[in-house]
C-alpha positions in Angstrom: -13.1 64.3 -54.9 -15.0 61.9 -57.1 -17.8 60.0 -55.4 -18.3 56.7 -57.2 -21.2 55.4 -55.1 -22.5 54.4 -51.7 -23.7 51.4 -49.7 -25.7 53.0 -47.0 -23.3 55.7 -45.7 -20.2 53.8 -46.8 -18.9 56.0 -49.5 -16.8 54.7 -52.4 -14.6 57.6 -53.5 -11.4 58.6 -55.3 -9.4 61.7 -54.6 -5.8 62.8 -54.3 -5.8 61.8 -50.6 -8.2 58.9 -50.4 -9.2 55.9 -52.5 -11.9 53.5 -51.5 -13.4 51.6 -54.3 -14.9 48.2 -55.0 -14.2 45.4 -57.5 -16.1 42.5 -59.1 -19.7 43.6 -58.4 -21.9 40.6 -59.2 -25.7 40.7 -59.0 -27.6 37.5 -59.4 -31.4 37.2 -60.1 -33.3 33.9 -60.1 -36.8 32.8 -60.9 -38.2 29.6 -59.5 -40.3 27.1 -61.5 -42.1 23.9 -60.6 -41.4 21.1 -63.0 -44.3 18.8 -63.8 -43.2 15.5 -65.3 -45.3 13.8 -68.0 -45.2 10.3 -69.5 -43.1 10.2 -72.7 -43.0 14.0 -73.0 -40.8 16.8 -71.8 -41.7 18.2 -68.4 -43.9 21.3 -68.2 -42.6 24.3 -66.2 -44.9 26.4 -64.1 -43.7 29.8 -62.9 -43.8 30.1 -59.1 -42.0 33.2 -58.0 -39.0 35.5 -58.4 -36.4 34.8 -55.8 -34.5 37.6 -53.9 -31.5 39.0 -55.7 -28.0 38.5 -54.3 -25.0 40.7 -54.8 -21.3 40.4 -54.0 -18.2 42.5 -54.4 -14.8 43.1 -52.7 -13.3 46.3 -51.3 -9.5 47.0 -51.1 -8.7 49.0 -48.0 -5.3 50.5 -47.6 -3.8 53.0 -45.1 -1.5 54.0 -48.0 -4.6 55.2 -49.8 -6.0 57.2 -46.9 -8.3 54.6 -45.5 -8.3 53.0 -42.0 -8.8 49.4 -42.9 -9.8 48.2 -39.5 -12.3 51.0 -38.9 -13.8 50.4 -42.4 -14.2 46.6 -41.7 -15.7 47.3 -38.3 -18.4 49.5 -39.9 -19.3 46.8 -42.4 -19.5 44.2 -39.6 -21.7 46.5 -37.5 -24.1 46.8 -40.4 -24.1 43.0 -40.8 -24.6 42.3 -37.1 -27.5 44.8 -36.7 -29.2 43.8 -40.0 -29.1 47.4 -41.2 -31.1 47.9 -44.4 -29.0 49.6 -47.1 -29.3 51.1 -50.6 -26.6 50.5 -53.2 -26.0 53.5 -55.5 -23.2 53.6 -58.1 -22.8 56.5 -60.5 -26.1 58.0 -59.3 -28.0 54.8 -60.3 -29.7 52.8 -57.6 -29.0 49.0 -57.9 -31.9 46.9 -56.6 -34.2 48.2 -54.0 -32.9 47.5 -50.4 -30.1 45.2 -49.3 -28.8 43.6 -46.1 -25.2 42.3 -45.6 -25.4 38.6 -45.1 -21.7 37.8 -45.2 -18.4 39.7 -44.7 -15.1 37.9 -45.3 -12.1 39.9 -43.9 -8.7 39.4 -45.4 -5.8 41.0 -43.5 -3.0 41.5 -46.0 -0.3 43.6 -44.4 0.7 44.9 -40.9 3.4 47.4 -39.9 6.1 46.7 -37.3 3.8 47.6 -34.4 1.0 45.3 -35.6 -1.2 48.0 -37.1 -3.3 46.8 -40.0 -2.2 48.6 -43.2 -3.9 46.7 -46.0 -7.0 44.6 -45.9 -9.6 43.3 -48.3 -13.3 42.8 -47.5 -15.6 40.5 -49.5 -19.2 41.4 -49.0 -22.3 39.5 -49.8 -25.7 41.2 -49.9 -29.3 39.9 -50.2 -32.2 41.9 -51.4 -34.6 43.0 -48.6 -38.1 43.1 -50.1 -40.9 45.2 -48.8 -43.4 43.3 -46.6 
């Protein structure tokens, strides 16, 4: 089994029996400046602060790949609702410091004849959780 990374104790993994990976990881960092206007000159910028980082990615969840989509989405939602502070580690490298899930979009792609969810996609948004 190859462990790709983790978000808290949600493990991204690939093996012969189970595949749970993510796509399209985006991390955005912003810096805020005040803009001071001047007569007949370009405005001057004044550094104010570094904003919190944001991140987003999607997870493909398939019963055909050894994953229970509903159970996986419930765990993500539980973290979001409880404000659980998480770390994001990919390939042994820690990305950012600490994160919280601020948004979880659930896509229900395929059901079986009994109404069991077979394939789902989760889109997750994170925000950095700075130390106080």
